[in-house]
PDB file of N, CA, C and O in Angstrom:
ATOM      1  N   MET A   1      13.055   3.858  -3.313  1.00  0.00           N
ATOM      2  CA  MET A   1      11.754   3.934  -3.909  1.00  0.00           C
ATOM      3  C   MET A   1      10.764   4.418  -2.835  1.00  0.00           C
ATOM      4  O   MET A   1      10.784   3.936  -1.703  1.00  0.00           O
ATOM      5  N   LYS A   2       9.923   5.350  -3.193  1.00  0.00           N
ATOM      6  CA  LYS A   2       8.946   5.880  -2.257  1.00  0.00           C
ATOM      7  C   LYS A   2       7.542   5.465  -2.680  1.00  0.00           C
ATOM      8  O   LYS A   2       7.233   5.384  -3.868  1.00  0.00           O
ATOM      9  N   PHE A   3       6.700   5.205  -1.684  1.00  0.00           N
ATOM     10  CA  PHE A   3       5.318   4.842  -1.936  1.00  0.00           C
ATOM     11  C   PHE A   3       4.405   5.729  -1.111  1.00  0.00           C
ATOM     12  O   PHE A   3       4.687   6.028   0.049  1.00  0.00           O
ATOM     13  N   LYS A   4       3.308   6.144  -1.724  1.00  0.00           N
ATOM     14  CA  LYS A   4       2.270   6.886  -1.005  1.00  0.00           C
ATOM     15  C   LYS A   4       1.535   5.882  -0.124  1.00  0.00           C
ATOM     16  O   LYS A   4       1.177   4.797  -0.582  1.00  0.00           O
ATOM     17  N   ILE A   5       1.309   6.244   1.150  1.00  0.00           N
ATOM     18  CA  ILE A   5       0.556   5.394   2.055  1.00  0.00           C
ATOM     19  C   ILE A   5      -0.659   6.157   2.570  1.00  0.00           C
ATOM     20  O   ILE A   5      -0.671   7.388   2.577  1.00  0.00           O
ATOM     21  N   VAL A   6      -1.674   5.423   2.997  1.00  0.00           N
ATOM     22  CA  VAL A   6      -2.873   6.013   3.571  1.00  0.00           C
ATOM     23  C   VAL A   6      -3.015   5.445   4.984  1.00  0.00           C
ATOM     24  O   VAL A   6      -3.021   4.230   5.181  1.00  0.00           O
ATOM     25  N   ILE A   7      -3.128   6.344   5.961  1.00  0.00           N
ATOM     26  CA  ILE A   7      -3.231   5.928   7.360  1.00  0.00           C
ATOM     27  C   ILE A   7      -4.612   6.296   7.889  1.00  0.00           C
ATOM     28  O   ILE A   7      -5.032   7.452   7.821  1.00  0.00           O
ATOM     29  N   ASP A   8      -5.307   5.298   8.416  1.00  0.00           N
ATOM     30  CA  ASP A   8      -6.615   5.503   9.034  1.00  0.00           C
ATOM     31  C   ASP A   8      -6.564   4.959  10.455  1.00  0.00           C
ATOM     32  O   ASP A   8      -5.840   4.005  10.738  1.00  0.00           O
ATOM     33  N   LYS A   9      -7.327   5.564  11.332  1.00  0.00           N
ATOM     34  CA  LYS A   9      -7.429   5.063  12.693  1.00  0.00           C
ATOM     35  C   LYS A   9      -8.736   4.286  12.799  1.00  0.00           C
ATOM     36  O   LYS A   9      -9.802   4.829  12.505  1.00  0.00           O
ATOM     37  N   ASP A  10      -8.666   3.009  13.219  1.00  0.00           N
ATOM     38  CA  ASP A  10      -9.881   2.210  13.287  1.00  0.00           C
ATOM     39  C   ASP A  10     -10.632   2.426  14.596  1.00  0.00           C
ATOM     40  O   ASP A  10     -10.193   3.189  15.457  1.00  0.00           O
ATOM     41  N   GLU A  11     -11.763   1.749  14.736  1.00  0.00           N
ATOM     42  CA  GLU A  11     -12.623   1.948  15.900  1.00  0.00           C
ATOM     43  C   GLU A  11     -11.985   1.487  17.211  1.00  0.00           C
ATOM     44  O   GLU A  11     -12.433   1.875  18.290  1.00  0.00           O
ATOM     45  N   ASP A  12     -10.947   0.663  17.120  1.00  0.00           N
ATOM     46  CA  ASP A  12     -10.241   0.207  18.319  1.00  0.00           C
ATOM     47  C   ASP A  12      -9.018   1.063  18.649  1.00  0.00           C
ATOM     48  O   ASP A  12      -8.299   0.787  19.609  1.00  0.00           O
ATOM     49  N   GLY A  13      -8.790   2.101  17.848  1.00  0.00           N
ATOM     50  CA  GLY A  13      -7.669   2.996  18.101  1.00  0.00           C
ATOM     51  C   GLY A  13      -6.371   2.608  17.411  1.00  0.00           C
ATOM     52  O   GLY A  13      -5.360   3.287  17.587  1.00  0.00           O
ATOM     53  N   TRP A  14      -6.374   1.540  16.635  1.00  0.00           N
ATOM     54  CA  TRP A  14      -5.178   1.120  15.896  1.00  0.00           C
ATOM     55  C   TRP A  14      -5.061   1.936  14.612  1.00  0.00           C
ATOM     56  O   TRP A  14      -6.066   2.343  14.029  1.00  0.00           O
ATOM     57  N   TYR A  15      -3.830   2.169  14.181  1.00  0.00           N
ATOM     58  CA  TYR A  15      -3.558   2.850  12.920  1.00  0.00           C
ATOM     59  C   TYR A  15      -3.399   1.785  11.839  1.00  0.00           C
ATOM     60  O   TYR A  15      -2.516   0.931  11.921  1.00  0.00           O
ATOM     61  N   VAL A  16      -4.255   1.845  10.834  1.00  0.00           N
ATOM     62  CA  VAL A  16      -4.236   0.893   9.723  1.00  0.00           C
ATOM     63  C   VAL A  16      -3.677   1.606   8.498  1.00  0.00           C
ATOM     64  O   VAL A  16      -4.123   2.698   8.145  1.00  0.00           O
ATOM     65  N   VAL A  17      -2.705   0.984   7.860  1.00  0.00           N
ATOM     66  CA  VAL A  17      -2.009   1.613   6.741  1.00  0.00           C
ATOM     67  C   VAL A  17      -2.166   0.762   5.483  1.00  0.00           C
ATOM     68  O   VAL A  17      -1.976  -0.454   5.517  1.00  0.00           O
ATOM     69  N   THR A  18      -2.515   1.412   4.374  1.00  0.00           N
ATOM     70  CA  THR A  18      -2.589   0.747   3.083  1.00  0.00           C
ATOM     71  C   THR A  18      -1.683   1.469   2.094  1.00  0.00           C
ATOM     72  O   THR A  18      -1.288   2.616   2.305  1.00  0.00           O
ATOM     73  N   VAL A  19      -1.365   0.774   1.018  1.00  0.00           N
ATOM     74  CA  VAL A  19      -0.510   1.317  -0.038  1.00  0.00           C
ATOM     75  C   VAL A  19      -1.301   1.257  -1.336  1.00  0.00           C
ATOM     76  O   VAL A  19      -1.431   0.184  -1.924  1.00  0.00           O
ATOM     77  N   PRO A  20      -1.840   2.400  -1.802  1.00  0.00           N
ATOM     78  CA  PRO A  20      -2.671   2.389  -3.011  1.00  0.00           C
ATOM     79  C   PRO A  20      -2.004   1.735  -4.230  1.00  0.00           C
ATOM     80  O   PRO A  20      -2.681   1.092  -5.032  1.00  0.00           O
ATOM     81  N   ALA A  21      -0.710   1.893  -4.369  1.00  0.00           N
ATOM     82  CA  ALA A  21      -0.006   1.342  -5.530  1.00  0.00           C
ATOM     83  C   ALA A  21       0.218  -0.165  -5.420  1.00  0.00           C
ATOM     84  O   ALA A  21       0.586  -0.816  -6.398  1.00  0.00           O
ATOM     85  N   LEU A  22      -0.006  -0.716  -4.223  1.00  0.00           N
ATOM     86  CA  LEU A  22       0.215  -2.143  -3.997  1.00  0.00           C
ATOM     87  C   LEU A  22      -1.038  -2.757  -3.366  1.00  0.00           C
ATOM     88  O   LEU A  22      -1.074  -2.955  -2.152  1.00  0.00           O
ATOM     89  N   PRO A  23      -2.049  -3.056  -4.152  1.00  0.00           N
ATOM     90  CA  PRO A  23      -3.273  -3.620  -3.590  1.00  0.00           C
ATOM     91  C   PRO A  23      -2.971  -4.857  -2.740  1.00  0.00           C
ATOM     92  O   PRO A  23      -2.214  -5.740  -3.144  1.00  0.00           O
ATOM     93  N   GLY A  24      -3.576  -4.895  -1.571  1.00  0.00           N
ATOM     94  CA  GLY A  24      -3.369  -6.015  -0.662  1.00  0.00           C
ATOM     95  C   GLY A  24      -2.233  -5.809   0.323  1.00  0.00           C
ATOM     96  O   GLY A  24      -2.053  -6.614   1.236  1.00  0.00           O
ATOM     97  N   CYS A  25      -1.472  -4.750   0.153  1.00  0.00           N
ATOM     98  CA  CYS A  25      -0.374  -4.456   1.074  1.00  0.00           C
ATOM     99  C   CYS A  25      -0.930  -3.588   2.200  1.00  0.00           C
ATOM    100  O   CYS A  25      -1.186  -2.397   2.019  1.00  0.00           O
ATOM    101  N   VAL A  26      -1.111  -4.211   3.371  1.00  0.00           N
ATOM    102  CA  VAL A  26      -1.751  -3.561   4.510  1.00  0.00           C
ATOM    103  C   VAL A  26      -0.971  -3.898   5.765  1.00  0.00           C
ATOM    104  O   VAL A  26      -0.424  -4.994   5.887  1.00  0.00           O
ATOM    105  N   SER A  27      -0.919  -2.958   6.700  1.00  0.00           N
ATOM    106  CA  SER A  27      -0.326  -3.213   8.003  1.00  0.00           C
ATOM    107  C   SER A  27      -1.009  -2.325   9.026  1.00  0.00           C
ATOM    108  O   SER A  27      -1.916  -1.562   8.693  1.00  0.00           O
ATOM    109  N   GLN A  28      -0.569  -2.428  10.271  1.00  0.00           N
ATOM    110  CA  GLN A  28      -1.169  -1.629  11.336  1.00  0.00           C
ATOM    111  C   GLN A  28      -0.171  -1.446  12.463  1.00  0.00           C
ATOM    112  O   GLN A  28       0.892  -2.065  12.475  1.00  0.00           O
ATOM    113  N   GLY A  29      -0.523  -0.591  13.407  1.00  0.00           N
ATOM    114  CA  GLY A  29       0.303  -0.368  14.586  1.00  0.00           C
ATOM    115  C   GLY A  29      -0.494   0.358  15.648  1.00  0.00           C
ATOM    116  O   GLY A  29      -1.507   0.996  15.364  1.00  0.00           O
ATOM    117  N   LYS A  30      -0.017   0.249  16.881  1.00  0.00           N
ATOM    118  CA  LYS A  30      -0.689   0.928  17.992  1.00  0.00           C
ATOM    119  C   LYS A  30      -0.494   2.433  17.921  1.00  0.00           C
ATOM    120  O   LYS A  30      -1.337   3.200  18.386  1.00  0.00           O
ATOM    121  N   THR A  31       0.630   2.854  17.331  1.00  0.00           N
ATOM    122  CA  THR A  31       0.913   4.274  17.128  1.00  0.00           C
ATOM    123  C   THR A  31       1.156   4.508  15.641  1.00  0.00           C
ATOM    124  O   THR A  31       1.407   3.570  14.884  1.00  0.00           O
ATOM    125  N   GLU A  32       1.077   5.773  15.237  1.00  0.00           N
ATOM    126  CA  GLU A  32       1.346   6.088  13.833  1.00  0.00           C
ATOM    127  C   GLU A  32       2.781   5.726  13.466  1.00  0.00           C
ATOM    128  O   GLU A  32       3.042   5.228  12.371  1.00  0.00           O
ATOM    129  N   LYS A  33       3.702   5.976  14.381  1.00  0.00           N
ATOM    130  CA  LYS A  33       5.116   5.653  14.137  1.00  0.00           C
ATOM    131  C   LYS A  33       5.294   4.144  13.942  1.00  0.00           C
ATOM    132  O   LYS A  33       5.995   3.713  13.027  1.00  0.00           O
ATOM    133  N   GLU A  34       4.661   3.347  14.800  1.00  0.00           N
ATOM    134  CA  GLU A  34       4.755   1.894  14.685  1.00  0.00           C
ATOM    135  C   GLU A  34       4.116   1.417  13.386  1.00  0.00           C
ATOM    136  O   GLU A  34       4.640   0.520  12.725  1.00  0.00           O
ATOM    137  N   ALA A  35       2.982   2.016  13.019  1.00  0.00           N
ATOM    138  CA  ALA A  35       2.298   1.642  11.785  1.00  0.00           C
ATOM    139  C   ALA A  35       3.180   1.923  10.564  1.00  0.00           C
ATOM    140  O   ALA A  35       3.233   1.112   9.639  1.00  0.00           O
ATOM    141  N   LYS A  36       3.864   3.054  10.559  1.00  0.00           N
ATOM    142  CA  LYS A  36       4.763   3.391   9.444  1.00  0.00           C
ATOM    143  C   LYS A  36       5.923   2.402   9.372  1.00  0.00           C
ATOM    144  O   LYS A  36       6.317   1.983   8.284  1.00  0.00           O
ATOM    145  N   LYS A  37       6.463   2.034  10.519  1.00  0.00           N
ATOM    146  CA  LYS A  37       7.556   1.052  10.554  1.00  0.00           C
ATOM    147  C   LYS A  37       7.071  -0.283  10.003  1.00  0.00           C
ATOM    148  O   LYS A  37       7.760  -0.931   9.216  1.00  0.00           O
ATOM    149  N   ASN A  38       5.872  -0.686  10.428  1.00  0.00           N
ATOM    150  CA  ASN A  38       5.327  -1.970   9.999  1.00  0.00           C
ATOM    151  C   ASN A  38       4.988  -1.988   8.510  1.00  0.00           C
ATOM    152  O   ASN A  38       5.187  -3.006   7.848  1.00  0.00           O
ATOM    153  N   ILE A  39       4.478  -0.878   7.974  1.00  0.00           N
ATOM    154  CA  ILE A  39       4.137  -0.868   6.546  1.00  0.00           C
ATOM    155  C   ILE A  39       5.400  -0.874   5.696  1.00  0.00           C
ATOM    156  O   ILE A  39       5.393  -1.396   4.581  1.00  0.00           O
ATOM    157  N   THR A  40       6.474  -0.302   6.207  1.00  0.00           N
ATOM    158  CA  THR A  40       7.750  -0.353   5.478  1.00  0.00           C
ATOM    159  C   THR A  40       8.180  -1.802   5.291  1.00  0.00           C
ATOM    160  O   THR A  40       8.593  -2.199   4.201  1.00  0.00           O
ATOM    161  N   GLU A  41       8.082  -2.585   6.354  1.00  0.00           N
ATOM    162  CA  GLU A  41       8.423  -4.009   6.266  1.00  0.00           C
ATOM    163  C   GLU A  41       7.445  -4.737   5.337  1.00  0.00           C
ATOM    164  O   GLU A  41       7.854  -5.582   4.541  1.00  0.00           O
ATOM    165  N   ALA A  42       6.163  -4.411   5.440  1.00  0.00           N
ATOM    166  CA  ALA A  42       5.159  -5.055   4.589  1.00  0.00           C
ATOM    167  C   ALA A  42       5.408  -4.758   3.113  1.00  0.00           C
ATOM    168  O   ALA A  42       5.252  -5.639   2.268  1.00  0.00           O
ATOM    169  N   ILE A  43       5.794  -3.519   2.798  1.00  0.00           N
ATOM    170  CA  ILE A  43       6.101  -3.147   1.413  1.00  0.00           C
ATOM    171  C   ILE A  43       7.286  -3.961   0.899  1.00  0.00           C
ATOM    172  O   ILE A  43       7.252  -4.483  -0.215  1.00  0.00           O
ATOM    173  N   GLU A  44       8.332  -4.066   1.716  1.00  0.00           N
ATOM    174  CA  GLU A  44       9.510  -4.842   1.310  1.00  0.00           C
ATOM    175  C   GLU A  44       9.143  -6.294   1.027  1.00  0.00           C
ATOM    176  O   GLU A  44       9.589  -6.866   0.032  1.00  0.00           O
ATOM    177  N   LEU A  45       8.330  -6.894   1.902  1.00  0.00           N
ATOM    178  CA  LEU A  45       7.903  -8.278   1.701  1.00  0.00           C
ATOM    179  C   LEU A  45       7.003  -8.421   0.477  1.00  0.00           C
ATOM    180  O   LEU A  45       7.108  -9.395  -0.268  1.00  0.00           O
ATOM    181  N   HIS A  46       6.132  -7.461   0.277  1.00  0.00           N
ATOM    182  CA  HIS A  46       5.225  -7.470  -0.869  1.00  0.00           C
ATOM    183  C   HIS A  46       6.025  -7.402  -2.172  1.00  0.00           C
ATOM    184  O   HIS A  46       5.781  -8.171  -3.102  1.00  0.00           O
ATOM    185  N   LEU A  47       6.980  -6.475  -2.227  1.00  0.00           N
ATOM    186  CA  LEU A  47       7.799  -6.341  -3.434  1.00  0.00           C
ATOM    187  C   LEU A  47       8.627  -7.594  -3.688  1.00  0.00           C
ATOM    188  O   LEU A  47       8.796  -8.004  -4.836  1.00  0.00           O
ATOM    189  N   SER A  48       9.142  -8.202  -2.629  1.00  0.00           N
ATOM    190  CA  SER A  48       9.909  -9.442  -2.779  1.00  0.00           C
ATOM    191  C   SER A  48       9.040 -10.551  -3.361  1.00  0.00           C
ATOM    192  O   SER A  48       9.483 -11.305  -4.227  1.00  0.00           O
ATOM    193  N   ALA A  49       7.796 -10.648  -2.881  1.00  0.00           N
ATOM    194  CA  ALA A  49       6.884 -11.672  -3.394  1.00  0.00           C
ATOM    195  C   ALA A  49       6.548 -11.422  -4.862  1.00  0.00           C
ATOM    196  O   ALA A  49       6.500 -12.363  -5.655  1.00  0.00           O
ATOM    197  N   LEU A  50       6.317 -10.165  -5.228  1.00  0.00           N
ATOM    198  CA  LEU A  50       6.046  -9.847  -6.634  1.00  0.00           C
ATOM    199  C   LEU A  50       7.228 -10.236  -7.514  1.00  0.00           C
ATOM    200  O   LEU A  50       7.050 -10.829  -8.578  1.00  0.00           O
ATOM    201  N   ALA A  51       8.437  -9.901  -7.065  1.00  0.00           N
ATOM    202  CA  ALA A  51       9.642 -10.224  -7.838  1.00  0.00           C
ATOM    203  C   ALA A  51       9.814 -11.742  -7.956  1.00  0.00           C
ATOM    204  O   ALA A  51      10.130 -12.255  -9.029  1.00  0.00           O
ATOM    205  N   ARG A  52       9.602 -12.453  -6.846  1.00  0.00           N
ATOM    206  CA  ARG A  52       9.742 -13.913  -6.841  1.00  0.00           C
ATOM    207  C   ARG A  52       8.769 -14.561  -7.822  1.00  0.00           C
ATOM    208  O   ARG A  52       9.112 -15.533  -8.495  1.00  0.00           O
ATOM    209  N   ASP A  53       7.550 -14.016  -7.898  1.00  0.00           N
ATOM    210  CA  ASP A  53       6.524 -14.585  -8.763  1.00  0.00           C
ATOM    211  C   ASP A  53       6.544 -14.017 -10.181  1.00  0.00           C
ATOM    212  O   ASP A  53       5.730 -14.405 -11.018  1.00  0.00           O
ATOM    213  N   GLY A  54       7.475 -13.098 -10.451  1.00  0.00           N
ATOM    214  CA  GLY A  54       7.609 -12.529 -11.782  1.00  0.00           C
ATOM    215  C   GLY A  54       6.479 -11.590 -12.164  1.00  0.00           C
ATOM    216  O   GLY A  54       6.179 -11.421 -13.346  1.00  0.00           O
ATOM    217  N   ILE A  55       5.846 -10.975 -11.161  1.00  0.00           N
ATOM    218  CA  ILE A  55       4.744 -10.052 -11.416  1.00  0.00           C
ATOM    219  C   ILE A  55       5.303  -8.639 -11.525  1.00  0.00           C
ATOM    220  O   ILE A  55       5.982  -8.179 -10.607  1.00  0.00           O
ATOM    221  N   PRO A  56       5.034  -7.939 -12.626  1.00  0.00           N
ATOM    222  CA  PRO A  56       5.584  -6.590 -12.797  1.00  0.00           C
ATOM    223  C   PRO A  56       4.973  -5.606 -11.793  1.00  0.00           C
ATOM    224  O   PRO A  56       3.802  -5.712 -11.430  1.00  0.00           O
ATOM    225  N   LEU A  57       5.776  -4.671 -11.366  1.00  0.00           N
ATOM    226  CA  LEU A  57       5.335  -3.667 -10.411  1.00  0.00           C
ATOM    227  C   LEU A  57       4.497  -2.587 -11.084  1.00  0.00           C
ATOM    228  O   LEU A  57       3.548  -2.071 -10.495  1.00  0.00           O
ATOM    229  N   TYR A  58       4.849  -2.252 -12.310  1.00  0.00           N
ATOM    230  CA  TYR A  58       4.168  -1.174 -13.005  1.00  0.00           C
ATOM    231  C   TYR A  58       3.197  -1.726 -14.028  1.00  0.00           C
ATOM    232  O   TYR A  58       3.271  -2.894 -14.408  1.00  0.00           O
ATOM    233  N   ASN A  59       2.280  -0.870 -14.474  1.00  0.00           N
ATOM    234  CA  ASN A  59       1.324  -1.271 -15.496  1.00  0.00           C
ATOM    235  C   ASN A  59       2.062  -1.722 -16.745  1.00  0.00           C
ATOM    236  O   ASN A  59       3.084  -1.139 -17.107  1.00  0.00           O
ATOM    237  N   PRO A  60       1.558  -2.749 -17.402  1.00  0.00           N
ATOM    238  CA  PRO A  60       2.192  -3.190 -18.639  1.00  0.00           C
ATOM    239  C   PRO A  60       2.147  -2.097 -19.691  1.00  0.00           C
ATOM    240  O   PRO A  60       1.286  -1.218 -19.655  1.00  0.00           O
ATOM    241  N   GLU A  61       3.074  -2.160 -20.620  1.00  0.00           N
ATOM    242  CA  GLU A  61       3.125  -1.161 -21.684  1.00  0.00           C
ATOM    243  C   GLU A  61       1.804  -1.166 -22.438  1.00  0.00           C
ATOM    244  O   GLU A  61       1.264  -2.223 -22.765  1.00  0.00           O
ATOM    245  N   GLY A  62       1.301   0.006 -22.705  1.00  0.00           N
ATOM    246  CA  GLY A  62       0.038   0.132 -23.398  1.00  0.00           C
ATOM    247  C   GLY A  62      -1.144   0.306 -22.452  1.00  0.00           C
ATOM    248  O   GLY A  62      -2.219   0.731 -22.874  1.00  0.00           O
ATOM    249  N   ALA A  63      -0.952  -0.024 -21.166  1.00  0.00           N
ATOM    250  CA  ALA A  63      -2.033   0.178 -20.191  1.00  0.00           C
ATOM    251  C   ALA A  63      -2.132   1.668 -19.909  1.00  0.00           C
ATOM    252  O   ALA A  63      -1.125   2.376 -19.906  1.00  0.00           O
ATOM    253  N   LYS A  64      -3.333   2.133 -19.676  1.00  0.00           N
ATOM    254  CA  LYS A  64      -3.558   3.542 -19.441  1.00  0.00           C
ATOM    255  C   LYS A  64      -4.131   3.735 -18.056  1.00  0.00           C
ATOM    256  O   LYS A  64      -5.061   3.033 -17.659  1.00  0.00           O
ATOM    257  N   GLU A  65      -3.585   4.679 -17.322  1.00  0.00           N
ATOM    258  CA  GLU A  65      -4.088   5.027 -15.994  1.00  0.00           C
ATOM    259  C   GLU A  65      -4.654   6.422 -16.045  1.00  0.00           C
ATOM    260  O   GLU A  65      -4.013   7.336 -16.562  1.00  0.00           O
ATOM    261  N   THR A  66      -5.852   6.600 -15.513  1.00  0.00           N
ATOM    262  CA  THR A  66      -6.502   7.898 -15.538  1.00  0.00           C
ATOM    263  C   THR A  66      -7.415   8.028 -14.322  1.00  0.00           C
ATOM    264  O   THR A  66      -7.442   7.134 -13.476  1.00  0.00           O
ATOM    265  N   PHE A  67      -8.142   9.097 -14.225  1.00  0.00           N
ATOM    266  CA  PHE A  67      -9.042   9.337 -13.107  1.00  0.00           C
ATOM    267  C   PHE A  67     -10.427   9.653 -13.635  1.00  0.00           C
ATOM    268  O   PHE A  67     -10.581  10.148 -14.752  1.00  0.00           O
ATOM    269  N   VAL A  68     -11.430   9.366 -12.829  1.00  0.00           N
ATOM    270  CA  VAL A  68     -12.794   9.747 -13.158  1.00  0.00           C
ATOM    271  C   VAL A  68     -13.402  10.460 -11.959  1.00  0.00           C
ATOM    272  O   VAL A  68     -13.016  10.208 -10.818  1.00  0.00           O
ATOM    273  N   ALA A  69     -14.352  11.351 -12.220  1.00  0.00           N
ATOM    274  CA  ALA A  69     -15.046  12.060 -11.152  1.00  0.00           C
ATOM    275  C   ALA A  69     -16.362  11.352 -10.863  1.00  0.00           C
ATOM    276  O   ALA A  69     -17.044  10.877 -11.772  1.00  0.00           O
ATOM    277  N   VAL A  70     -16.706  11.292  -9.582  1.00  0.00           N
ATOM    278  CA  VAL A  70     -17.942  10.644  -9.165  1.00  0.00           C
ATOM    279  C   VAL A  70     -18.711  11.605  -8.279  1.00  0.00           C
ATOM    280  O   VAL A  70     -18.151  12.153  -7.329  1.00  0.00           O
ATOM    281  N   ASN A  71     -19.979  11.817  -8.572  1.00  0.00           N
ATOM    282  CA  ASN A  71     -20.836  12.668  -7.748  1.00  0.00           C
ATOM    283  C   ASN A  71     -21.569  11.799  -6.746  1.00  0.00           C
ATOM    284  O   ASN A  71     -22.211  10.812  -7.107  1.00  0.00           O
ATOM    285  N   ILE A  72     -21.464  12.183  -5.466  1.00  0.00           N
ATOM    286  CA  ILE A  72     -22.198  11.426  -4.441  1.00  0.00           C
ATOM    287  C   ILE A  72     -23.058  12.358  -3.619  1.00  0.00           C
ATOM    288  O   ILE A  72     -23.752  11.913  -2.706  1.00  0.00           O
TER     289      ILE A  72
END
């Protein structure tokens, strides 16, 4: 299973990684490579917790996902 990740560099130089499909799944690393390794472990733990708690990974049937445009 593949997940899209977002990598940002914070003000202290650490790479912070989030997973848009898994709210709350966040990790970091001193290097981009370390951050990717750490988020892989975080994703595995996150998915295990969801499975343990019986929380579905995907939107329930009938839920609709779409996009909106915002002018700033």
